[in-house]
C-alpha positions in Angstrom: 207.8 67.7 160.0 204.2 66.8 160.9 201.0 67.6 159.0 199.6 71.2 159.3 202.9 72.5 160.6 203.3 76.2 159.8 205.6 77.2 157.0 206.4 80.9 156.6 206.4 82.3 153.1 209.1 84.9 152.8 207.1 87.2 150.6 204.5 90.0 150.9 203.3 89.2 147.3 199.6 88.1 147.6 199.7 86.6 144.2 202.7 84.3 145.1 201.0 83.4 148.4 197.8 82.4 146.7 199.6 80.3 144.0 201.9 78.6 146.5 199.1 77.8 148.9 197.5 75.7 146.2 200.8 74.2 145.0 202.0 73.3 148.5 198.6 72.0 149.7 199.4 68.3 149.0 201.9 68.4 151.8 199.5 69.7 154.4 201.6 72.8 155.4 199.9 75.9 156.6 201.5 78.6 154.5 201.7 81.9 156.4 202.7 85.1 154.7 205.5 86.8 156.6 203.7 90.2 156.7 201.0 88.6 158.9 203.7 87.9 161.5 205.1 91.4 161.3 208.3 90.4 159.5 209.8 92.9 157.1 211.1 92.1 153.7 214.7 90.9 153.6 217.4 92.7 151.8 218.1 91.2 148.3 221.6 92.4 147.5 222.6 89.5 145.2 222.6 89.0 141.5 221.2 85.5 141.3 217.8 84.1 142.1 219.1 81.4 144.4 221.2 83.7 146.6 218.3 86.2 147.1 215.8 83.4 147.8 218.2 81.9 150.4 218.6 85.3 152.0 214.8 85.8 152.2 214.2 82.3 153.6 216.8 82.7 156.3 215.5 86.1 157.2 211.9 84.9 157.6 213.0 81.8 159.6 215.1 83.9 161.9 212.3 86.3 162.8 209.6 83.7 163.0 211.6 80.8 164.5 209.7 78.6 162.0 210.6 76.8 158.8 210.5 79.2 155.9 210.0 79.0 152.1 211.1 81.8 149.8 210.6 82.3 146.1 212.8 84.6 144.0 211.4 84.8 140.5 211.8 87.0 137.6 211.7 87.6 133.9 214.8 87.1 131.8 214.7 88.7 128.4 217.1 87.5 125.7 217.5 90.8 124.0 218.4 92.4 127.4 221.1 89.9 128.3 218.8 88.2 130.9 217.6 91.4 132.5 215.5 92.4 134.4 216.3 89.1 136.2 216.5 89.5 139.9 215.5 93.2 139.6 212.1 92.2 138.0 210.0 93.6 140.8 211.6 97.0 140.5 211.8 97.1 136.7 209.4 100.0 136.2 211.2 102.2 138.6 214.2 102.4 136.2 212.0 104.3 133.8 210.3 106.7 136.2 207.3 104.6 137.0 206.1 103.5 140.5 206.7 99.9 141.5 203.9 97.6 140.4 202.9 94.9 138.0 201.0 97.1 135.6 203.9 99.6 135.4 206.4 96.7 134.9 204.4 95.5 131.9 204.0 99.0 130.5 207.8 99.7 130.8 208.7 96.3 129.3 206.5 96.8 126.3 207.9 100.3 125.8 211.5 99.1 125.9 210.7 96.2 123.5 208.6 98.2 121.1 211.1 98.1 118.3 212.7 94.7 119.0 212.1 91.6 116.8 213.8 89.2 119.3 211.0 88.8 121.9 212.2 85.6 123.5 212.1 85.5 127.2 211.9 83.1 130.2 210.1 83.2 133.5 212.2 81.7 136.2 211.3 80.7 139.8 213.7 79.6 142.4 212.2 78.2 145.6 214.4 77.8 148.7 213.2 76.2 152.0 215.0 76.1 155.3 214.1 74.2 158.5 215.8 76.9 160.6 217.9 80.1 160.0 221.2 78.1 160.0 220.0 75.1 158.1 223.2 73.8 156.3 221.1 71.9 153.7 218.5 74.3 152.3 216.2 72.7 149.7 216.5 74.4 146.3 214.1 73.9 143.4 214.1 75.8 140.1 211.4 76.1 137.4 211.7 77.8 134.0 209.3 78.5 131.2 210.4 79.9 127.9 208.1 82.0 125.7 207.8 85.3 123.9 206.7 88.8 124.9 203.5 89.9 123.2 203.0 93.4 121.8 200.0 94.0 124.0 198.7 92.5 127.3 196.3 89.5 126.8 194.1 87.8 129.4 192.7 88.5 132.8 194.3 85.8 135.1 197.5 85.7 137.0 199.8 88.6 137.9 203.2 90.1 137.1 204.1 89.5 133.5 201.5 86.8 132.9 199.5 89.0 130.4 202.5 89.4 128.1 204.2 86.1 128.5 203.1 84.0 125.4 203.6 80.3 125.7 204.0 78.6 122.3 202.7 75.2 123.4 199.3 76.7 124.3 199.3 79.6 121.8 198.2 81.8 124.7 199.6 84.0 127.4 199.8 82.8 131.0 197.0 85.3 131.8 194.7 83.6 129.3 195.1 80.1 130.8 192.9 78.7 133.4 194.7 79.1 136.7 194.8 75.3 137.3 196.5 74.8 133.9 198.9 77.7 134.6 199.9 76.3 137.9 200.6 73.0 136.3 203.0 74.4 133.7 204.3 77.7 135.1 207.8 78.3 136.3 206.5 78.5 139.9 204.4 75.3 139.4 207.5 73.4 138.2 209.6 74.6 141.1 206.8 73.9 143.7 206.4 70.3 142.5 210.2 69.7 142.8 210.1 71.3 146.2 207.2 69.1 147.3 209.2 66.0 146.2 212.3 67.1 148.2 210.2 68.0 151.3 208.5 64.6 151.2 211.9 62.9 151.0 213.8 64.9 153.5 211.4 66.8 155.8 208.3 64.6 156.3 
């Protein structure tokens, strides 16, 4: 693939697009959100991040006829047996709230109010395909362990960043400078691995 070739991001999440644009910039790709191409969200019927990410990447590539990158990420809480996992985006709806980051945080803190085990991990699985039937999708996984705070802290980031406390920094992701967060986050880890594989196999 040549420099500045378009790469479709199989997501309508503006936060993900903004983060991945920065993280993928070293490769010179023009990252395009699928919504700007009129591509609907793909169904995500699976129970693992990798299967859902692959489904989303193939869907975006099929409808754009371009290479596509998909990210399926979520919060895995120890006390909940790994939930919400792949259902993270819809977590709040289980408790009568509208879908959205703020309501997800609210619902999580309510459900964990009386729990002492607050260990959790943020997981990001990136999958890239050159075309819809690519037999060798690139798969990169990033994972960050931490603990869920009692109250939101910090103004940066999105999703569960305000309640994801990272021991090595003594801060939540939302309290970290975005450049530092991108360096250490689950999505940052996955993006760096993805860049390495793309350099080796695509460029």
